[in-house]
VEXTINU-680571 format. One record per residue: residue in three letters; x, y, z of N, C-alpha, C in turn. Coordinates in steps of 0.2 Angstrom, whole numbers, plus 2048, in hexadecimal, padded with zeros to 3 digits. Layout:
<pts>
alaXYZXYZXYZ/...
</pts>
This chain:
<pts>
metA29CF3D59A22CF4D57A1FCF9D5C/argA1BCFED59A18D03D5DA11D03D5D/valA0ED03D62A07D03D63A04D0AD65/aspA00D0DD619FDD14D639F7D13D67/val9F7D17D6C9F1D16D719ECD1CD70/ile9E6D1BD6E9E1D20D6C9DCD20D71/asp9DAD25D749D4D26D789CED28D74/thr9CAD23D739C4D24D6F9BFD29D72/ala9C0D2AD799BCD2FD7C9B4D2ED7C/arg9B3D27D7B9ACD25D7C9ACD1ED80/trp9A8D1FD859A8D18D899A2D18D8E/thr9A0D12D9099AD11D9499DD0DD9A/val99BD0FDA099CD0CDA6996D09DAA/pro996D03DAB990D00DAE990D02DB6/his98AD04DB8989D06DBF983D04DC2/gly983CFEDC497DCFBDC7978CF9DC2/asp972CFCDC396CCFBDBE96CCFFDB8/his972D03DB7972D08DB2979D09DB0/thr97AD0DDAB981D0FDA8982D16DA8/his989D18DA898BD1FDA798FD1FDA0/ser98DD24D9C990D24D95994D2BD95/phe99AD2BD9299ED31D919A0D32D8A/leu9A1D38D889A2D3AD819A7D40D81/gly9ADD3FD7E9B2D44D7D9B5D45D76/glu9BBD47D769BED48D709C4D43D6F/pro9C3D3FD6A9C8D39D699CFD3DD68/gln9D4D39D6B9DBD3CD6A9E0D37D6B/leu9E6D38D699ECD33D699EFD35D70/arg9F0D2FD749F3D30D7B9FAD2FD7B/gly9FDD2BD76A04D2AD76A05D23D73/serA0AD20D74A0CD19D71A10D15D76/valA10D0FD74A14D0AD78A18D06D73/aspA1ED05D75A23D02D70A25CFBD73/glyA27CF7D6FA29CF0D71A2CCEDD6B/thrA2ECE6D6CA31CE2D67A2DCDDD65/glyA2CCDCD5EA28CD6D5BA21CD8D5A/gluA1ECD2D58A16CD3D57A13CD5D5D/valA0DCD8D5CA09CDAD62A02CD8D62/argA00CD7D689F8CD5D699F6CDAD6F/val9F0CDDD6E9EDCE1D739E7CDED75/thr9E6CDDD7C9E0CDAD7F9DDCDFD84/ala9D7CE0D849D4CE4D899D2CE0D8F/gly9D3CE3D959D0CE0D9B9CBCE4D9F/ala9C9CE3DA59C4CE7DA89C7CEEDAA/gln9CDCEEDAD9D0CF4DAF9D6CF6DAB/arg9D9CF1DA89DFCF2DA49DFCEFD9D/ala9E3CF2D989E4CEED929EBCECD92/thr9ECCE6D8F9F3CE4D8E9F6CE4D87/val9FCCE6D879FFCE7D80A05CE1D81/hisA04CDCD7DA09CD6D7DA0DCD6D77/pheA13CD7D78A18CD6D72A1BCCFD72/serA1CCCDD6CA1FCC6D6BA25CC5D6F/serA29CCAD70A2FCC9D74A2ECC7D7B/glyA28CC7D7EA26CC5D84A24CCAD89/gluA25CD1D87A24CD6D8BA1CCD8D8A/valA1ACD9D90A13CDBD91A12CE2D94/valA0ECE6D91A0DCEDD94A06CEED96/gluA05CF0D9C9FECF0D9F9FCCF8D9F/leu9F6CF9D9C9F4D00D9B9EDD01D9F/pro9EED04DA59E7D05DA99E3D0ADA5/his9DCD08DA59D7D0CDA29D6D13DA5/asp9D6D14DAC9D4D1ADAF9D9D1FDAE/asp9DFD1EDAF9E4D24DAF9E9D22DA9/leu9E7D21DA39EBD1FD9E9F0D25D9C/ala9EDD2BD9B9F1D30D999F7D32D9E/glu9F6D30DA49FBD32DA9A01D2DDA9/val9FFD27DA8A04D21DA9A06D1EDA3/leuA05D20D9DA06D1DD97A0ED1CD96/aspA12D21D98A19D21D97A1CD1CD9C/aspA19D1BDA2A1CD17DA7A17D11DA9/alaA14D0FDA4A0FD09DA5A14D03DA7/proA11CFFDABA15CF9DAEA16CF4DA8/argA1CCF1DA8A1ECECDA3A21CE6DA7/valA1FCE1DA4A22CDADA7A23CD6DA1/thrA27CD1DA2A29CCCD9DA27CC5D9F/ileA22CC2D9BA20CBBD9DA20CB7D97/alaA20CB0D98A20CABD92A19CAAD90/alaA17CAED8CA10CADD89A10CACD82/aspA0BCA8D80A0BCA6D79A03CA6D77/glyA01CACD779FACADD759F7CB3D79/pro9F0CB3D7A9EECB9D7E9F0CBAD85/val9F1CC0D879F3CC2D8E9EDCC7D90/val9EACC6D969E5CCAD989E6CCCD9F/ser9E5CD2DA19E6CD5DA89DFCD4DAB/phe9DFCD0DB19D9CCEDB49DBCCEDBC/ala9D7CD2DC09D7CD1DC79DECD2DCA/ser9E2CD7DC79E9CD9DC99EECD3DC8/his9ECCCFDC39F0CCADC09F1CCADB9/leu9F5CC6DB69F5CC5DAE9F3CBEDAD/leu9EFCBDDA89EDCB6DA69F0CB5D9F/ala9F4CB0D9E9F8CAFD989F8CA8D95/ala9F6CA8D8E9F7CA1D8B9FECA0D8A/thrA00C99D8BA07C98D8BA08C92D85/alaA0FC92D83A10C8DD7EA10C85D81/gluA0FC85D87A0EC7ED8AA06C7CD8A/glyA02C80D879FBC7ED869F7C7FD8C/thr9F9C84D909F5C86D969F4C8ED96/val9F0C90D9A9EFC97D9C9F1C97DA3/ala9F7C9CDA49FAC9CDAA9F8CA3DAE/val9F9CA3DB49F7CAADB89FECACDBA/phe9FFCB3DB9A05CB6DBBA03CBCDC0/aspA07CBEDC5A06CC3DC9A08CCADC5/alaA07CCFDC9A08CD6DC6A0FCD7DC4/aspA14CD3DC7A1BCD4DC5A1DCCFDBF/glyA18CCBDBDA1ACC6DB8A1CCBFDBA/alaA1CCBEDC1A1ECB8DC3A18CB3DC3/proA19CADDC1A13CA8DC1A11CA6DC7/valA0ACA6DC8A07CA4DCEA07C9CDCF/alaA09C9ADD4A09C92DD5A03C8FDD4/glyA02C8ADD09FCC86DD09F7C8ADCB/gly9F9C90DC89F4C94DC49F3C92DBD/ala9F7C8DDBB9F6C8BDB49F1C86DB3/ile9EDC86DAD9E7C82DAC9E8C80DA5/pro9E7C79DA39E7C77D9C9E3C7BD97/cys9E5C7DD929E1C81D8D9E5C81D86/ala9E5C7CD829E9C7BD7C9E7C80D77/ala9ECC83D749EBC87D6E9E7C8DD6F/ala9E7C90D759E3C96D779E5C9CD72/ala9E0C9ED6E9E2CA3D699DDCA9D6A/asp9D9CA9D6F9D4CAED709D2CAFD78/ala9D1CB5D7A9CFCB6D819CACBBD81/asp9C4CBBD859BFCC0D859BDCC1D8C/leu9BCCC7D8E9BACC9D949B2CCAD94/thr9AFCC6D999A7CC6D999A5CC8DA0/arg99FCC9DA199CCCBDA899ECC6DAD/val99FCC0DAB9A1CBBDB09A8CBADB2/gly9ACCBBDAD9B4CBBDAE9B7CBADA7/val9BDCB8DA79C1CB8DA09C1CB1D9E/val9BFCB0D979BFCAAD949C4CA9D8E/phe9C8CA4D8F9CDCA2D8A9CAC9CD85/ala9CAC9DD7F9C8C98D7A9CDC93D79/cys9CCC8CD7A9D1C87D799CFC82D75/thr9D3C7DD739D2C77D6F9CCC73D73/glu9CDC73D7A9C8C6FD7E9C2C72D7F/gly9C1C78D7D9BBC7CD7F9BDC83D81/ala9BDC84D879BFC8BD8A9C1C8AD91/val9C4C8FD949C6C90D9B9C3C96D9E/leu9C0C96DA39BDC9CDA69C1C9EDAD/phe9C3CA4DAD9C6CA7DB39C2CACDB6/thr9C1CABDBD9BCCB0DC19C0CB2DC7/arg9BECB8DCA9C1CBADD09BDCB8DD6/glu9C0CB5DDA9BDCB3DE09BDCB8DE6/val9B9CB7DEB9B9CBBDF19C0CBBDF4/gly9C3CC1DF59CACC2DF79CECC3DF2/gly9CCCC3DEC9D1CC5DE69D4CBFDE3/thr9D4CB9DE59D7CB4DE29D3CB2DDB/ile9D7CAFDD79D5CADDD09D3CA6DD0/ala9CDCA4DCD9CBC9DDCD9CBC9BDC5/ala9CDC95DC39CDC93DBC9C8C8DDBC/glu9C4C8DDB69C0C88DB59BFC86DAE/pro9C1C7FDAC9C0C7DDA69B9C7DDA3/leu9B7C7ED9D9B1C7ED9A9B1C7AD94/pro9B1C73D959B3C6FD8F9ADC6ED8A/leu9AFC6DD849AAC6CD7F9A8C64D7F/pro9A2C62D7C9A1C5BD7C9A7C57D78/ala9A8C51D7A9AEC4DD779ADC4DD6F/gly9B3C4FD6C9B3C4ED659B0C54D61/ala9ADC59D659AAC5FD629AFC64D5F/ala9AEC67D599B2C6CD569B2C72D5B/ala9B9C74D5D9B9C7AD619B9C81D5D/ala9B7C86D619B6C8DD5E9BDC90D60/thr9C1C92D5B9C7C95D5D9C7C9CD5F/asp9C1C9FD5D9C0CA6D5F9B9CA6D62/leu9B8CAAD689B2CABD6B9B1CB2D6B/ser9AACB4D6A9A9CBCD6A9A2CBDD6D/gly9A1CC3D7099BCC4D7399ACCCD74/arg994CCED76993CD5D77997CD7D7E/ala99ACDDD7E99ECDFD84999CDFD8A/asp99DCDCD9099ACDCD96993CD8D97/arg993CD2D9398ECCED93990CC7D94/pro98CCC2D9698ECBBD9898FCB6D93/asp98DCB8D8D98DCB3D87992CB4D82/leu995CAED8099ACAFD7A998CAAD75/ala99ACABD6F999CA6D6999FCA6D65/gly99FCA0D619A5C9FD5C9A3C9AD57/val9A6C9AD529A5C95D4C9A6C8ED4E/ala9A2C89D4D9A3C82D4F9A5C7ED48/gly9AAC7FD469ACC7CD409A7C7DD3A/asp9A5C78D379A0C79D31999C77D34/gln998C76D3B992C74D3E98DC7AD3F/gly990C80D4098CC85D42990C8AD47/ala98DC8BD4D990C8FD5298FC8CD59/trp994C8ED5D993C8CD64991C92D68/leu98CC92D6C98AC97D7198CC95D78/leu990C99D7B992C97D8298FC9CD87/asp98BC99D8B988C9DD9198DC9DD97/val991CA2D98996CA2D9D993CA1DA4/arg98ECA4DA598BCA3DAC989C9CDAE/thr986C99DA9984C92DAA989C8DDA8/arg98FC8FDA5994C8BDA3992C86D9E/gln98DC88D9998AC83D9598BC85D8E/trp98DC80D8A98EC81D82988C7ED7F/thr986C82D7A980C80D75982C80D6E/leu981C7BD6A983C7BD6397DC7ED5F/leu97EC83D5C979C86D5797BC84D50/ser977C7ED4E978C7BD48976C80D42/ser97AC80D3C978C84D37979C80D30/asp974C81D2C974C7ED25979C81D20/val97CC87D22981C8AD1E987C8BD23/pro98DC8AD21993C8BD25993C92D28/leu995C93D2E996C9AD3199DC9CD31/leu99ECA2D309A5CA5D309A7CA9D36/arg9A2CACD399A3CB0D3F99DCAFD43/ala99DCB0D4A998CAFD4E999CB4D55/val994CB7D57995CBCD5D98ECBBD61/ala98FCBAD67989CBAD6C987CC1D6D/val980CC2D6D97DCC8D6F97DCC9D77/gly97CCC3D7A97CCC3D81976CC6D84/asp970CC5D8196ACC8D84966CC2D87/asp960CC4D8995BCBFD8D959CB9D88/asp959CBBD81957CB6D7C95DCB1D7A/ser963CB3D7C969CAFD7A96ACAFD73/arg96ACB5D7096BCB5D68972CB5D66/thr973CB3D6097ACB3D5D97ACB6D56/val97ECBAD5597FCBDD4E984CB9D4A/ala983CB7D44988CB4D41989CB6D39/leu98ECB5D36990CB6D2F990CAFD2C/asp98CCAED2798DCA7D24991CA7D1D/ala992CA2D1B996CA1D15993CA4D0E/glu98DCA6D0F98ACA9D0998BCB1D09/gly98ECB3D0F98ECBAD10988CBED13/arg984CBAD1697ECBCD1A97FCBDD21/val97CCC1D2497CCC2D2C976CBED2E/arg977CB9D33971CB6D36971CB7D3D/val96BCB8D4096ACB8D47966CB2D49/leu96ACAED4E967CA8D50965CA8D57/ala95FCA4D5895CCA3D5F961C9ED63/ala95FC9DD69963C99D6D963C92D6B/asp95EC90D6795EC89D64961C88D5D/gly963C8ED5B966C8ED54961C90D4F/thr95BC91D50956C93D4B958C9AD49/val957C9BD42959CA1D3F953CA6D40/leu954CABD4394FCB0D4594FCB5D3F/val954CB8D3C954CBCD3795BCBBD33/arg95BCBDD2D961CBCD29961CC2D23/thr967CC4D22967CCAD1D968CC7D16/glu968CCBD1196ACC9D0A972CC8D0A/pro975CC5D0697CCC5D0697FCCBD05/leu983CCDD0B986CD4D0B98DCD3D0A/leu990CCDD0B998CCDD0A999CC7D05/ala995CC6D00996CC1CFB99DCC1CF8/thr9A0CC6CF79A7CC7CF49ACCC5CF9/ser9ABCC8CFF9B0CC7D049B1CC0D06/val9ABCBCD079ABCB5D0A9AECB1D05/ala9AECB3CFE9B0CAECF99B8CAFCF8/asp9BBCB4CFB9C2CB5CFA9C6CB5D01/pro9CACB0D039CDCAFD099D1CB5D0C/ala9D4CB9D079D8CBFD099D3CC4D0B/leu9CDCC5D089C8CCAD0A9C4CC8D10/leu9C3CC1D119C0CBED179C4CBFD1D/ala9CACBED1D9CECBED239CDCC4D28/pro9CDCCBD259CCCD0D2A9C5CD2D2B/val9C0CCED299B9CCFD2A9B7CCFD32/gln9B4CD4D359B3CD4D3C9ABCD5D3D/leu9A8CD2D429A1CD2D449A1CD4D4B/val99ECDAD4D99DCDCD54996CDED55/val994CDDD5B98DCDFD5D98CCE3D63/asp987CE7D63985CEAD6997DCE8D6B/ala97ACECD6F973CE9D7196ECEAD6B/glu96FCEED6696ACEFD6196DCEDD5A/his974CEDD59976CEDD5297CCE8D52/ala97DCE5D4C983CE2D4A987CE6D45/tyr98ECE6D45992CEAD41996CE5D3D/leu996CE5D3799ACE0D3299ECE4D2E/ser9A5CE3D2E9AACE6D2A9AACE2D23/asp9AACE6D1D9AACE4D179B0CE6D13/pro9B5CE3D139BCCE5D109BBCE6D08/ala9B7CE1D059B6CE2CFE9B3CE8CFB/ala9AECEBCFF9AACF1CFE9ADCF7D01/gly9B2CF6D069B5CFBD099AFCFFD0E/ala9ACCFAD129A6CFDD159A5CF9D1C/val9A1CFCD2099FCF8D26997CF9D26/his994CF3D2798CCF3D2798ACF3D2E/glu985CF7D2F981CF7D3697BCF3D35/ile979CEED39974CEAD38970CE9D3E/asp969CEAD3E965CEAD44964CE2D45/his966CDFD4A966CD8D4B95FCD6D4E/thr95ACDAD4E953CD8D5094FCD6D4A/asp951CDAD4494DCD9D3E951CD7D38/gly958CD8D3895CCD7D3395DCDCD2E/ile95ACE2D2F95BCE8D2B962CEBD2B/val965CECD2596BCF0D25969CF8D26/thr96ACFAD2C968D01D2E96DD07D2B/arg973D05D2B978D0AD2897ED06D25/thr981D09D20987D07D1D98CD0CD1D/phe992D0BD21997D10D2199CD0FD1B/ala99CD13D169A0D12D109A7D16D10/asp9AAD14D0A9B1D18D099B6D16D0F/leu9B6D10D119BBD0ED179BFD09D14/asp9C4D08D189C9D02D179C9CFED1E/pro9C4CFAD1F9C3CF7D259C7CF1D27/arg9CDCF3D299D2CEDD2B9D1CEBD32/phe9CECEFD369CDCEED3D9C6CF1D3F/leu9C2CEED439BCCF0D459BBCEFD4D/ser9BACF4D519B9CF4D589B3CF9D5A/gln9AFCF6D5E9AACFBD619ACCFED67/val9ABD05D679ADD09D6D9A7D0DD70/gly9A7D0FD769A2D13D7999DD0FD7D/
</pts>
């Protein structure tokens, strides 16, 4: 399997009470080869390319062009997401844990923590969160560089969110809670809140602002914006009625958010919708696409 590495040449770097933004010309930097299926996960300073053969390639953000051919490779027994964090690798394992490995791929003694069926990992402003059957596990960097792990259990008997999503560099995550609605996780306070819904939700993403809003796609194909107590603040007309009715079309649908807009891929229409999540207005639709994957850059 070959993974092409593209520099989008659009990025924003937090700097205290403000940010610095950069804009350049997108270009192909090179490729990474490996054996088996592949999963790519972004970290704070490095991205990981994990092949099902067990090989993990770390790609540093800062000097990607210079080190791509000689990027460090290690082999670890991972069965799920692998994240580069605080000069270590965090990896879901077949034993139902998330384990900590050093830069050489050796397991760190006492670093594994229970986290069954971990299928998703997200980098937040607080730390790295793995979604588990039990709820989630949070990894943070302590003073001195050591890594601490903390379970964030859901209430007993609650439906788990297999995927958690949130706006980049924010402390909130959200995920679908079975047919009950959505879970909102405030990572700073370690608190789960169930946002009940009268219509099943199919996707949920936390905006991570002071109002703790969550953007969701419901089973009617509408985009809903939910308050911290689950109140529906705004909702759109059915945008994806065709896609939500067909499992094959629904599978690749993605929902991402920034501070002002939500972006929803629409495979049936070959489009991506831009929605203002303060008033629910569709501000733009990018047509004539084949949206198999959607990611926000810049």
